[in-house]
C-alpha positions in Angstrom: 63.4 -120.3 74.9 59.8 -119.0 75.7 61.1 -117.3 78.4 63.6 -115.4 76.2 61.3 -114.0 73.5 59.2 -113.0 76.9 61.7 -110.8 78.2 62.7 -109.8 74.7 59.3 -108.0 74.5 58.9 -106.9 78.3 62.6 -104.8 77.3 61.6 -103.6 74.6 58.0 -102.3 76.1 59.5 -100.9 78.7 62.8 -99.2 76.5 59.1 -97.7 73.9 58.0 -96.5 77.6 61.4 -94.8 78.5 61.7 -93.1 75.6 58.4 -91.6 75.9 58.8 -90.9 79.1 62.0 -88.8 77.3 60.8 -87.2 75.2 57.3 -85.9 77.5 60.5 -84.6 79.4 62.0 -82.6 76.7 58.8 -81.3 75.3 57.6 -79.8 78.5 61.5 -78.4 79.1 61.2 -76.9 75.7 57.3 -75.3 76.4 58.1 -73.5 79.3 61.7 -71.7 78.5 59.4 -70.9 74.8 56.6 -69.4 77.0 59.1 -67.4 80.0 60.5 -66.1 77.3 57.2 -64.3 76.0 55.5 -63.4 78.5 58.9 -61.9 79.2 59.1 -60.2 75.7 55.6 -58.8 76.1 56.4 -56.2 79.5 59.2 -55.5 77.2 57.7 -54.3 74.6 56.3 -51.9 77.0 58.9 -49.6 76.6 58.2 -48.6 73.5 55.0 -48.4 74.3 56.0 -45.9 77.0 58.3 -43.8 74.6 55.8 -43.4 72.0 52.8 -42.3 75.5 55.4 -39.6 76.2 56.8 -38.3 73.1 52.8 -37.9 72.3 50.9 -37.2 74.9 51.6 -33.5 76.1 49.9 -33.8 79.4 51.7 -36.2 80.6 55.3 -34.7 79.7 53.8 -30.9 81.4 53.0 -33.4 84.6 56.7 -35.3 84.5 58.0 -31.9 84.5 56.1 -30.9 87.3 57.0 -34.1 88.9 53.2 -34.8 89.5 53.7 -38.6 90.8 50.6 -38.9 91.3 48.9 -37.8 88.0 51.6 -39.6 86.0 50.7 -42.9 88.0 47.2 -42.4 87.0 47.4 -41.6 83.4 50.0 -44.7 83.1 47.5 -47.1 84.7 45.1 -46.0 82.2 47.1 -46.6 79.8 48.4 -49.8 81.0 44.5 -51.3 81.4 44.6 -50.9 77.5 46.4 -53.8 76.8 45.0 -56.3 79.4 48.3 -56.9 80.9 48.0 -58.6 84.3 50.7 -55.5 85.6 50.8 -53.5 88.2 53.1 -49.4 88.1 54.7 -47.6 90.0 56.5 -44.5 89.0 59.7 -42.5 90.9 60.8 -38.8 89.1 64.2 -37.2 90.2 66.1 -34.2 88.9 68.8 -35.5 86.7 71.7 -34.4 89.1 69.8 -36.7 91.9 71.3 -40.4 92.0 69.6 -41.0 95.2 67.3 -44.2 94.8 63.3 -44.3 94.5 61.4 -44.6 98.1 59.6 -47.5 96.9 58.7 -50.8 98.4 57.1 -53.2 95.8 56.6 -56.6 97.3 57.8 -58.6 94.1 60.7 -60.8 92.4 60.7 -59.7 89.2 60.0 -55.9 88.6 61.2 -54.7 85.5 62.5 -50.9 85.3 62.3 -48.0 82.5 64.2 -45.3 82.7 63.0 -42.1 80.4 64.4 -38.8 80.5 62.7 -36.0 79.8 63.8 -32.2 79.0 60.7 -30.4 78.4 57.4 -29.2 76.2 58.2 -27.6 72.4 56.1 -25.1 74.1 58.3 -24.8 77.4 60.4 -21.8 78.0 62.3 -23.2 80.8 65.2 -26.4 80.8 64.6 -28.2 83.4 65.4 -32.0 82.4 63.7 -34.7 84.5 64.4 -38.8 85.0 61.1 -40.5 84.9 61.2 -43.9 86.2 58.9 -46.8 85.7 58.8 -50.1 87.8 56.6 -52.6 86.3 55.9 -55.9 88.3 53.1 -58.8 88.0 49.7 -58.4 89.6 49.3 -61.4 92.4 
């Protein structure tokens, strides 16, 4: 009779340990998914920030319209450093009719790309719309 009670006690202990392991695994999966979504969300929030910067920064718009990729890269890197995010960026400017690929070689598995269209400045008399592509990826 005593052995039966001991077996029942051990079964109850094993069930409790398995229950805790299952609960712990479930919590870890939920937390890892939530963390991944937050990181992607923070990177995606840059789209509105970049758009606002392009809209309000007249010098940046002039650089886009004059195809000055070096100054645009520098300006956007400085802008990106304000937010203390661990991302690299590179830009590519194309004419609206140009559908060729950007000659960038980025060694990263996850790349976030934004496309912006800049048509002209307020004080500009010419109309030569440009397509600005911004590529973001995590620093390694």
